[in-house]
C-alpha positions in Angstrom: 9.1 12.6 25.4 5.4 12.3 24.1 4.3 11.1 20.6 3.2 14.7 20.1 6.6 15.9 20.8 8.3 13.2 18.7 5.7 14.5 15.9 6.7 17.8 16.3 10.3 16.9 15.7 10.0 14.8 12.9 7.9 17.3 11.1 10.4 20.2 11.8 13.1 17.4 10.3 11.0 17.1 7.4 10.9 20.8 6.8 14.7 20.8 6.0 14.7 17.3 4.2 15.8 17.2 0.6 15.4 14.6 -2.0 18.7 12.9 -3.0 19.1 12.3 -6.4 21.6 9.8 -6.0 19.7 7.3 -4.1 17.3 4.5 -5.2 14.4 3.7 -3.1 11.5 5.6 -1.5 12.4 9.1 0.2 10.2 11.5 2.4 9.5 14.6 0.5 10.7 18.1 1.8 7.7 19.6 4.1 5.7 16.3 4.7 3.6 16.8 7.5 1.4 14.1 9.5 -2.5 14.0 8.7 -4.6 14.3 12.0 -5.0 11.3 14.0 -8.3 9.6 14.7 -10.8 9.6 17.6 -11.1 7.5 20.6 -14.5 6.1 19.3 -12.5 5.2 15.8 -9.6 3.5 17.9 -12.2 1.5 20.0 -13.8 0.4 16.8 -10.3 -0.9 15.4 -9.5 -2.7 18.7 -12.9 -4.6 18.0 -11.7 -5.4 14.6 -8.1 -6.5 15.8 -9.7 -8.5 18.8 -7.5 -7.2 21.5 -7.0 -3.8 23.3 -4.0 -1.6 21.8 -0.8 -0.3 24.1 -1.3 3.2 25.6 1.5 4.5 23.5 -0.1 3.4 20.0 -3.5 4.7 21.2 -1.5 8.0 21.9 0.0 7.7 18.3 -3.3 7.0 16.7 -4.9 10.1 18.2 -2.0 12.2 17.2 -0.6 10.9 13.8 -2.8 9.8 10.7 -0.4 9.2 8.2 1.6 11.5 5.9 -0.1 14.4 3.7 2.6 13.8 0.9 3.4 10.7 -1.1 7.0 9.1 -0.7 9.1 9.4 -4.0 11.5 7.2 -5.4 14.2 8.7 -7.7 16.3 6.5 -10.3 19.8 8.0 -10.1 20.3 7.1 -13.7 17.4 9.4 -14.5 15.0 6.7 -16.1 12.3 6.7 -13.7 10.7 8.5 -10.8 8.1 6.9 -8.8 5.5 8.0 -6.3 4.4 5.6 -3.5 1.2 5.4 -1.2 1.5 6.6 2.4 3.3 3.4 4.4 1.4 4.1 7.5 -1.6 1.8 7.2 -4.9 3.2 7.8 -7.5 1.1 9.3 -9.9 -0.3 8.4 -9.1 0.6 4.9 -5.7 -1.0 4.8 -6.4 -4.3 6.4 -6.1 -6.3 3.2 -2.9 -4.2 2.1 -1.1 -5.1 5.5 -2.1 -8.8 5.4 1.1 -9.8 4.2 3.1 -8.5 7.3 1.0 -10.6 9.5 1.2 -13.7 7.4 5.3 -13.5 7.4 5.0 -13.0 11.2 2.9 -16.2 11.2 5.1 -18.1 8.8 8.3 -17.1 10.7 6.9 -16.8 14.0 10.0 -18.4 15.8 12.1 -15.8 14.3 9.8 -13.0 15.6 9.9 -14.6 18.9 13.6 -15.4 19.2 14.4 -11.6 18.4 11.9 -10.5 21.0 13.2 -12.9 23.8 16.6 -11.7 22.8 15.4 -8.2 23.6 13.8 -9.4 26.7 10.3 -9.9 26.1 8.1 -12.6 27.4 6.4 -14.0 24.1 3.9 -15.9 26.1 2.2 -12.7 26.9 1.8 -11.7 23.4 -1.9 -11.2 22.2 -1.3 -10.1 18.8 0.2 -7.6 16.2 -0.5 -4.7 14.2 1.4 -3.5 11.2 2.0 -0.1 11.6 4.3 1.2 8.7 5.4 -0.6 5.6 6.9 -3.7 7.0 6.9 -2.8 10.7 4.4 -4.3 13.1 3.5 -3.2 16.7 3.6 -6.4 19.1 0.8 -6.3 21.4 1.0 -7.5 25.0 -1.2 -8.1 27.7 0.7 -5.4 29.7 -0.5 -2.2 27.7 2.8 -0.2 28.7 4.8 -2.6 26.4 4.7 -1.4 22.9 7.9 -2.9 20.8 8.1 -2.7 17.0 9.5 -5.3 15.0 10.8 -5.1 11.3 9.7 -7.9 9.2 10.9 -9.0 6.0 10.4 -12.8 5.5 12.4 -14.5 8.0 14.5 -11.2 8.3 12.8 -10.0 11.8 14.4 -7.9 14.4 13.3 -5.5 17.0 13.4 -2.1 15.2 12.4 -0.3 18.7 11.9 -1.7 22.4 8.8 0.8 22.3 6.7 2.5 19.8 8.5 6.0 20.7 12.0 4.6 20.3 10.6 3.2 17.0 9.5 6.5 15.7 12.9 7.9 16.5 14.7 5.2 14.7 12.6 5.2 11.7 12.2 9.1 11.1 15.1 10.8 13.3 18.2 8.8 13.0 19.4 10.4 9.6 
């Protein structure tokens, strides 16, 4: 399945999604769609900014998906507060500072990140870097551009959330 096909399935799911008034935390609003991706030239500039070449799947995602067109919403089930959140998809170079905390947590708890990746079968000696992609999720960039695992990082709580970017997108947006 391609990133475009995954995008199509996610947007179809979002057409039918309902905001649940009995759930704390952010929710994607009904009829949310993805914004247009960026150009190959812009991707090359981002690779220069990060200092390494991106995996093929991430390049495809950047060409196809540019974040959401609607803010996320958080409903307080007690009816006291409703909050809207910015797009959790990081938009670079704009969100470099906003996403630094993810890289700082990975650096601080590197052994936990590496343990999770080793357990999933990855050779951590071939990692060239990390790219925060969505809230506390980060793409792990390897020398092999066919690899694109995504980790979930929350302090020392680090897990592999997808063995590749496509699996991650399905886990994040299609599992419910």
